Structures are given as structure tokens and as C-alpha cells.
N, C-alpha and C positions, 0 to 999 in steps of 0.2 A: 797761295795762303790758305790756311785751313779755317775750319768753320768757327773756330772760336775767335779768331783775328778777325775775320769778316763780320761776326754778330755780336760780340761781346764788348761791353763799355771798356775805354782806356781804362778803368779803374781797377780792371783787376791787377793783382799783385804776387801770391805766393807763386800762381804759374808761371811767373815768369822768372822764379827761381827755380822751380822744379819743373821744365818743360818735357813732361813725360805724360800719357792719357794712362789714368789708374782706371782699375776696372776691378778689383778684389783686394780684401784686406783681410788679414786674421792676425791675432793678437798682436805682435809688434813688426810684421812683415806687411808691407803695402807690392800689390803686382800690377805691373804694366801691362798694357795690352801688346806692347814689343815682346815680351817674355821675362825683360829686367824684375829682379826682385830688390827690394828697396827694404832696410833696416830704417825703422821710424824712431827717431831723436827729435821729434816735434810734437807727438800725439795732438794735433789738430790744434796747436797753441795751446794746449793745456784742457783739452776738449774731451779726452779721451784715457784718463788716468786710468781706465779700465780695460787699456789698450782695444783693438777692430772685433768685433761682433764677438765679445764675451760668450762661452758657452751657456753659463748659467743665465744670464741677464738675456741674453737670446731668447732662450726657451722659455722663460716667463713671458717675454713680449707677444711671441709669437702665440703661445697659448690663449693670451689676450685675445690676440686679434681672433684665432679661430673661434674662439666664444663668443664673437660679434661683438666685445666690449665696445663702449662709448670711447668713440677716437676724438670726438671734439665735445666740449661742456662748459666753455666759458668759465664762469665762476661756483656754477652751480654745484650741487653737491653729487658725488659720485665714489663709487666702490674705489676705485682706482685713487683718488684722491685720498680716500676717509684711510686704505691702508698705509698709504705712505705718510700721513698725517700720525698714525698710531707709531708705525716702525720709529720714524725722525725723533719723536716725542719719547721712543723707548730707548731707543741706544747711542743717539746722541745727546738732545738737550737734557732727560733724564738722570742719565749716567753721569754728565759734565756739572750737575747741578745748575742748569742754567735756565733762566726763566726769559724765553721770548714768545712774542706771538708771532706767526709765520705768514707772512704776504705774498701772495703769487703775483706776480709783474708778467711784463711781455717777454716774450721768447728770450730776449738779451739781455748780455748784462748790463748795458749801458741802460736799458730802461730801468731796470732797479737801482741804477745810482739815481736816475733822474729821479726814482719817487724817493731815494734816500733825502736827496735834496730838497726837494719837495716838501716832503714833510718835516725835516730839520728848521726848515723859514716858519713853517706852518705851527709848531712847536713852542720856537723859541722866539717869533716874530720881529726877528732879524734878518737882513738881507744877507750879510756876508759869510762866506764860508773861507779858512784857510785850507789850502793844500800845501804841496811839497814839489818842490824842485824836481824835476825828473819823475813825476808821477804819471800813468797812465790810468785813465779810466772809463775812455769810450769816447764815438765819433759823433754822437749825437749834441744837441748844442749845448745842454746844462752839463754834460760829460765833457766834453772838449773844452767846456770853461776851466776844469779844475786839471787838464792834461798841461802838462808840460811842454812839449815839444812843438816849438813855435812854428814847424813846418807843416804839420798837419792843422794847425789852429789856423793858419792863413787862410784857411775855405770860408772859416764863420767871420764876416768881417765887418766890424762893431758890434757883435751880439755878444762879447763873452766877458760880463760883467759881476760886479758883485762877487772878487775870488782876489784874493791875497794869498802870493806864493809864498812859503817859508823854506828856509835851508835844511835841507835832509841832511844826515849824520854819511857825508860820502867825500869821497877827495879832501880840498883842504878843509872840508867843513869837518872832517873826522877831528880836529881837533879845536874845535871851535864848540862851545857850549852852544849848540840852536836853542834848547831847550829854554837857558836862561835869557836868549833872544826872545823869542816868544813870549815870554813872562814881561820882559820889560817892553813889549810892544805895546802888550796890552796893559799895561800899568802907566804908559808914559803918554799925560792928557795932550803932549804934543806932536804925539808920532804919527797923526795923520790919517791912523787906521783904529776904525771900530771895531767894537767886540763881534765876533763872527757868531753865526746861530751853531757851528757846527766845524769840526776839523775831521779832514777824512786823509785815511792813509793809507799805505801797505806796508804789512809790516817784512815784506820782499819786494822791491821794485824790479818786479820781470822785466817788463818793456825796458825801464831806465836803466837796464846790465845788471840785473842779477845784484842789486843791492841788499844787503840782508841787515835790518836795525835791531842795533843791539838791546837786549832785554831788559838793562836798567833804563834804556831812552824812552824805548814804550813803557816802563812803568810810572817814569816821569810825565811823560806824555798824559798818562789816564790821569794822573795826581791834576797835573794842571788844568784839564777840563772840568775836573770835578771842585775846584777853588775856584773857577772862573764864570762858573754856570754855564758851559760849553758841552754840545755832546760830541760824542766820538764816535766817529764811522770808521769802520773797520771794512774797506774793499778788499776781501777774499776771494774774488772770482777765479783769478790761475790760481793762487797756491794755497787754496784752501783744497777742502774732500781729500784730505789725506797727503798732498803733494808736498809737504814737509816734515811728514811722520804723523801727528797728531791730526783730528779732523779736521780744527780749525788751527789756524798758523799762528794766531795770536797764543794759543794755550799754552806756549813756551815761557810767555813773560807772566802767565797767571795774571791776567787782567781780565776783564769783562765789558767788551765796547757798549755801546748803548745801541746802534744798530748794526747788524752785519750785511753783506752784500755777497750772495753765492750764485755762481751760475755754473758754465762750464759743465765740469765731470759731474754738477750734481744730479745731473739727470741718469749717469751710468754709460749711457750707451750712444751718446754725441747728439741725442734728441737737443732741440733749444727749451731752454727753462732757466727761468731766475728767480730767485727767491729774496725777500727782505725779512731779517729778522731783527724786532722792535720791541724793546722793553715793554711790558704791559700799559705802564703810565702813558707811553709815548704814543700809542695805538692812537690818535684823535682823529682819524679820520670818518670823514661822513661816507656813509654807500655811494659807491661806484664814483667817488671821489678822484679814484688813480685806476684807470680800468683799462682793457686793451682786449681784443677779438679772441687773442689767443693767449689768455694770461692762465689758464688750465688746461696745460699741453698732457693729456690722459697716458699718452703712452710715454712718455716723460716720467710720469708719478711711478708708472710700472716698471719703468726702468732704476730708478732713484732707490724704489722699496727694494727690488733684486740686488742692485748695487751694496746696498746698507746691509742685507742680509749674508750679502757673501764677505764683505768686511770681519763681521762676526764669525762664521765660517773659518776663513782663510788666514787669521792672524798677519792681516797686510801689513798693520803697523810696525811689526817687528822685521817683517821680510823689507822694506822700505828702509829701516835703519841696518840692515846688512848690505844692501845694496849703496845706502848713504856711502858708508864706509870703504866701501869698494872704489866707486867714482872717486871720493876725495884721494885714496891712497894714488889712485892711477895719476890724476890729474896732478898732484905734486910730484909725483917721482918720474912720470912720463913724459908729461907735455911741460910742466914749470921749467927744468932743466934745459929745454932747448933755447930758451933765454930769459935773460936777467929783467928783461923788459915786459914779460909776461906776468900778470898778475891773477890769481886763481879766487872766486868766491863763489860761495854756495850753501845751502844746507837741503836735507834730506833726498829730493832726485830732482832739483833745481839747481843748475852750477852754469856759471859764467866764467868763459876765457877771455879775460881785457887784455885786447892788443891795440889800446888806443897810442900808444907809443909808436906803431907801424901806420898810422892813418889806415881808413877805411877800406884801400883797396884790398889790402890782405885779406879781410875778412871774408869779401867777397871772394877770392881767388880761393880760400881754402874750404869753404861751403860748396863753391861748385865743383871742387876736386873732391871733394866728400860725395858730393850726387853723382861725378862720374864712377866713382868706385861702390855706392851700392848704399848710400847713407844720406836721409834725409834730415838736416840740421839747419836749423835756421841764425840770423844776427839779430842784437838789440841793442840797445844803449845809444849813447850820446853819436849822432853821426853813424851807426851802424859798425862800432870797433867791437863788440864784445859778439863772442860764439857761444851761443844759448844751448845744455842740454837739457832735453825736456822729455825724454821718454816714458812710456806708460808704468806707471809703478809696477804692473805684471809681467815687465818683459823679462823674458828667461834668461838667467844668468849667462849661459853659453853666448846668447845672441847680442847680450849688453856688452860681453868682452869681444866680439866680433867687430859690433860698431865702434867701440873705442879704440880697436887696432886700425881699422879705417881711416878714422880720424887722426891719430898718432902719424901715420902713412902722410896722411895729407900734408900735416904741418911739416913735415920732414922734407916733402917734397917743395912746399911752397916758401918756406921761413930756410 
């Protein structure tokens, strides 16, 4: 028995899929102590959009540490925070003509989700929240209450209240007018469902199986919220920060949510950080009403500022479009023809290969075979029947092609 099995809790998860001891990583390659090298199609579950130990971001962080910069600052004014706020306002908010107040929450995305739910209820003085079937928003109680997976909800017995799940445009619901259904629920005095304070949604249900919401659907959802005095919350934790191409994933629909949740890759380097973007009129918090000891991660501010600078200088958005086209063509031409029962979905640099028609064993076998070949890739979706491609946005094209070839070989061997 190794030290991990001896000392670490049974709750450990990803190490069961990728049983190696890793000690170093660079760009899109992770190195194990055994000497094996692995191409990363997982990117820290979306926390490493800029890859591992990005040179420019790393240098900025090291310079800050060498200068004995503030490492911990609660929510006090610091130079690191000042520079991030100025850069974020300059290259993201002002450029996109968005007017948001910025709230720094606890280290992880789920804390920002909790803050969003708390604030929405405080503003509207209504307890209810509408979420969507297939949604994933986090593992703390509030976030879990709006997450659809019944298996992970099972650990929170009797505490997941005031949430109603609405159908997402997926599967048999694609031919069903889900927005019209929500409207009828809100307008029917006998529906038994009260008007919520907010509707929270993902433009791409990543953990839900890489389900991409149609543009018209998002626009109608925005209109529905406006007409019914309901706040619209966009959870952009996994598919924001450039994952779909533009910085925010909702930009393609030309809508402006009332509240936006960011985490994962916002720090640029994998440091814990979460942010809530709030329309100014909704910022009715009392001082300290939602706080936390680590709500001002100074190294994350430095990394986030450097990441935004890198985005400016590198034309990353166009680079993602090039890689998106490659991935789409590869999946359509090399993977989809393997079987008519394979479905391909995706946008930008998040893609899903749906193998639901084969059962959950096949996805496990394929991802295990990929790992044996030197490729780290994960499963998602209902019953883990979707293989999810989530490489760093900065992955080199030859490495991206090599990883795809490994995956194709694993498919041909297992299917």
C-alpha cells in the first residue's frame, strides 16, 4: 500500500483514473516520476487554459515573490489587486462595454456560486432559484442544490431546498420549446411553482456532457428574465476565460447576464481564485456580508493580470478558432465515422464524444487506454458516457495532433 492509499481519504477521485505520481509539468505535457510523459487534454478541469507553468505568467509571479510582495491580504487594498482591477477593466469590461462591479469571493468557484445565490435572493427578496437539468455548479450545499446529478447530491440529505430544475435544450428536449415551458410555469397560477429570484445557467454544460446552448435559446432566456423581473446568472467557471474563443462564453449570443461567475482559469496559473461580476444596481451587499479569509489571493491577482497581458499580445482568441476548426474536422472525419452511434458536440476548445449508446464501460476503457498511451483525458455527462476534450488553449498544434492520434488509436482498439 502506498502513502496515498494509507493516508488520503477515500474521497480522492482523479488519481484513480490517472494512477501515476506526477512531479513536473510544462505547457501541455505532464511528467511522472516514472519517466513517462503525458499529453494533457484535461487542463486541470479547465483551470489551466494557459497551460502548465506558462513562461510569461510564471516570470511575473516570480518577480513579485522576489520583491517580497504581499502574499496574503484579505480584502485590503494592495498593489497586486489594483493592477488586476485596472487591467481587467481595461481589456475586458471597457473593451466589451460591460458595466460590472467586481467581487472577490473565496478561493473556489463554488464559493462564488454561493455568493451569487445569496445576493440574488437578497435583491429580489424571493428564495427560489431555477436551474437546469444536467447542470453542474459545485459541491457546497447551495451549489449542490442547483446541480442536477443525483448521485453527488445524495450526500446532502434534506438540505437542498428552494430550487426548481427546468429542461435544458438537450436530447429529446431539443425538439421541445423549453423557454415556452418556463414561461407557462411562471404564468400558470396553478403550476405550484413560485417565481424565482434568479435563473442560473451554463452556456455549455461541460460536466453535463458538453452540451452547447443554442444562441436563440440564450437570447430568449435573457428576454424571459427581463419580462418576469428575474435575475439571469451565468456560470462561466469552466467555459469562460477564452475557452469558447471569446473571453466570456455568452458573448456569441450578444446578451449581458445580471451576474457572471468566474473561477478556474481566471488566475492564469492554476491558483485558487473566484470572481463575481455584478451589475452596479445589484451590488447591495453590506460590508463583510459575504467574506472569507482567502478572498484576496495576491498571487492569483498577479497571475491573472499577466494572463490578460498575454491575451493582448498573443492573439489567443484567433488561435483558439484555428484549433477549434482542427478539432471539429478531426472528430467529424476520424472519430465519428467509427460508428453511427457516436455523437460529436462542442465549441472552441471544449468538445465531447458522446458514447451513451454503448454504455458507460466503453468510455472508461477508452480513457484508460488513452492514459496507457500517454494521454490524459476525462469523462463527463450522464453516467460518464461522454469523453471530454479540454486541452490548454495554448497547446502546440503538433502536440494537439499527437494527442488526437493517440485518442483515435484508443477508439479503434476499444470499439
